[in-house]
C-alpha positions as CSV (number, residue, x, y, z in Angstrom):
1,X,-155.1,-29.8,-89.5
2,X,-152.0,-30.8,-88.2
3,X,-151.4,-28.6,-85.3
4,X,-155.0,-28.6,-84.0
5,X,-154.3,-32.4,-83.4
6,X,-151.7,-31.5,-81.1
7,X,-152.9,-29.4,-79.4
8,X,-155.6,-31.4,-78.8
9,X,-153.4,-34.5,-78.0
10,X,-151.4,-32.9,-75.7
11,X,-154.6,-30.9,-73.4
12,X,-156.0,-34.2,-73.2
13,X,-152.4,-35.8,-72.6
14,X,-151.9,-33.1,-69.0
15,X,-149.5,-31.0,-71.0
16,X,-149.4,-27.2,-70.5
17,X,-150.8,-24.8,-72.9
18,X,-146.6,-22.8,-73.0
19,X,-145.4,-26.4,-73.8
20,X,-147.3,-27.5,-76.5
21,X,-147.2,-23.8,-77.8
22,X,-143.0,-23.9,-77.4
23,X,-143.1,-27.4,-79.6
24,X,-145.6,-26.6,-82.4
25,X,-143.0,-23.3,-82.4
26,X,-139.7,-25.6,-82.8
27,X,-141.1,-28.2,-84.8
28,X,-141.2,-24.7,-87.3
29,X,-138.7,-23.1,-86.9
30,X,-139.0,-19.8,-84.7
31,X,-142.8,-18.5,-83.1
32,X,-143.1,-16.0,-85.5
33,X,-143.8,-19.3,-88.2
34,X,-146.3,-20.8,-86.5
35,X,-149.2,-18.9,-87.6
36,X,-150.6,-18.1,-84.0
37,X,-149.8,-17.4,-80.6
38,X,-150.1,-18.6,-77.2
39,X,-153.1,-16.8,-76.5
40,X,-155.1,-18.2,-79.8
41,X,-153.8,-22.0,-78.3
42,X,-155.2,-20.7,-74.8
43,X,-158.1,-19.2,-76.6
44,X,-158.9,-22.6,-78.4
45,X,-158.8,-25.0,-75.9
46,X,-160.9,-22.6,-74.2
47,X,-163.6,-22.3,-76.2
48,X,-163.3,-26.7,-77.5
49,X,-163.8,-27.3,-72.8
50,X,-167.3,-24.9,-73.0
51,X,-168.4,-26.8,-77.0
52,X,-168.0,-30.0,-75.1
53,X,-169.3,-29.5,-71.5
54,X,-172.6,-27.8,-73.6
55,X,-172.4,-31.0,-75.6
56,X,-173.3,-33.3,-72.5
57,X,-175.3,-31.3,-71.0
58,X,-178.0,-32.6,-73.8
59,X,-179.1,-35.3,-74.8
60,X,-178.9,-37.2,-78.9
61,X,-181.4,-35.2,-80.2
62,X,-179.3,-31.8,-78.8
63,X,-182.1,-31.2,-75.6
64,X,-181.2,-30.1,-72.7
65,X,-181.1,-32.2,-70.4
66,X,-183.8,-31.5,-67.1
């Protein structure tokens, strides 16, 4: 759970994904100990943005704006 919060906070702050991955890998003792790759991190950010854009295009009931 900690990694997701760091990724989301850093993304919102405009910190590049490679710097976020380096910070997380330094925290746990190296990239082999993180449990995911830098590409996985980028895919997570992209998927999160795609979901948030979809949510913004619907009203409170979930129906798309026309």
